[in-house]
N, C-alpha and C positions, 0 to 999 in steps of 0.2 A: 371498545378498542382492546386488542390483545396486548399482552406484555411484549410480544415480539414487535408489534407496531410501535409501542412506546420506546423500545430500545432503538429501533430504526430512526424514530424522530430525534432521539438524543444524538445519534450518529450524524444525521443530517445537520442538526444545529451546530455541532462541534466541528465537523469536518467537511460538510457539504456546502451547498448553496453557493458554489462558484468561488470558493476561497482556497488559497494555498495553505497547506499544513506541513509542518515539519514532523516527520515520523522517524523512529528508529527502525531500521530494517535489518533483521538478523538472518544470516544464512549459515551454512556449514562450510568451514574453510576447506580449501583443497589440500592443505598440509595438516598432518596429524600431530598430536602432541607427542611428548617423549615416550609415552606408553603405547603409542600407535592408535590412540582413540581420536575420533573426530573432535574438532574444536569449533566453537561458535565464532562467528565474525559479525560485528554489528557496526553500522554507520548511520548517520543522520542524512535523510534525503528529503527533498521537496516533493510533495505529492498533491494531487487533488483527488477527492473522493466522490463517487457517484454510484448509487445502487449496489452497494456491497463490494465495490472494487476501488482500489487505489491505483492511480496512474502516475508513473514516474518517468521523467526524461533523463536518459543516461547514455553512456557510451558502451557499445558492445564489447569493448576491450577491457572494461573495468573488472576488478576482482569480483564484485557482486554478481555481474552478469555471467562470468565464467563459472562461478560457484553454482549459480542457478541452473546452468546447463547440465551440471552433474547431479544436482539434487534441487528440485524446484519447490520443495517445502520450505516456507519461510515463516518468520514471526515479525509482527509489527507492533509498535506501541507508540503512545503519544502522551504529551504532558496533560492532555485533557482526560486523563484517567481511563485509558482503554489499552487492552493488550489482546492481540488476535493471532491466530494461525491462518495460513493461507497457502495458495499455490501461485507461484510467479511464472510469468510467461513473457518471453521476448516476442513482441508483435512486429519487430522489424523496423526498418528505416522510417523515421518520423514523417518523411515526405512521400512515402508510399501512399497511393490513392486510398487504400483501405484504412489508413490512419488519419484521413483528412479531418474528421470530426474531432478526434483527440488532439491533433495538432492545433486546430482552431481554439480548443480549450486551453492548451498550453499557452498560446499567444495571449489569450484573454486573461488567464488567471496568473501566470508567472510573469511578473513585470520585467524580469531579467531575461526571458527566453529569446527575444529578438537579438539581444546583444551577445549572449553566451551559449545559446542552445546549439550552435554549430550545425544547423539543420541541413546544410548542403553536403555535409560529411555523411556518407552512407553508414558509418558506424554510430551515428546519432539515432538512437532507437527509443521506442516506447516499451516500457516495462509495465505489464498489467499484473496486479496482485489481487487475486480473487479470494476474498475472505471465506473461511470455512467455519470457524468457531472462535469463541473468545469471550472476554468479559469487558463490560463498560460499567463504570461506577458513577453514580449520581448522588453525591453527598447531600444535595439539596432535596432529594426525593421529589423532584418536579412532577413525575408521573406516578408516584406512590412507592416505588421500590428504590433501594439504594444500590443494589447490585443486580445486573442482568447478565446471565450466562447465555450467550446467543449461539444457536446452531443455525448458521446462514443457509446450509444446504436444505434442511427440513423446515426452515422458517419458523422456529420455535425458540422460546426462552425456557431454560431449565429452572 
């Protein structure tokens, strides 16, 4: 088995297998700092992970969504010792037929979704975060290495 396969197994164990994870999602703020430079913006969101992608239920009018419209490069991290870069995309209304599989996962994974997901609201959307690169740490060295620097695009570990 390759180091990439080992890293992906770690991701699945920590974030996958149909469980809700809380991740920090960082975007670039729409307002600059006093010197005119871009500022980061971060918030905690509920997500589920599948095949190199985090899926988030959110509202199209939220700051994170508006920021992603301007710059879709994001960072995510979690308490399970990982930090990644990725590209975020608004997949549209959660009840759109093309989002049926994701919506079903939201309902199954997020215990709160039926109550607060507001899915009849057309601004209730699916946010897809496709991971491109980053690091996952395994202090137990379960698969041999402690640190995996993953390139999700080329499917290799550096």
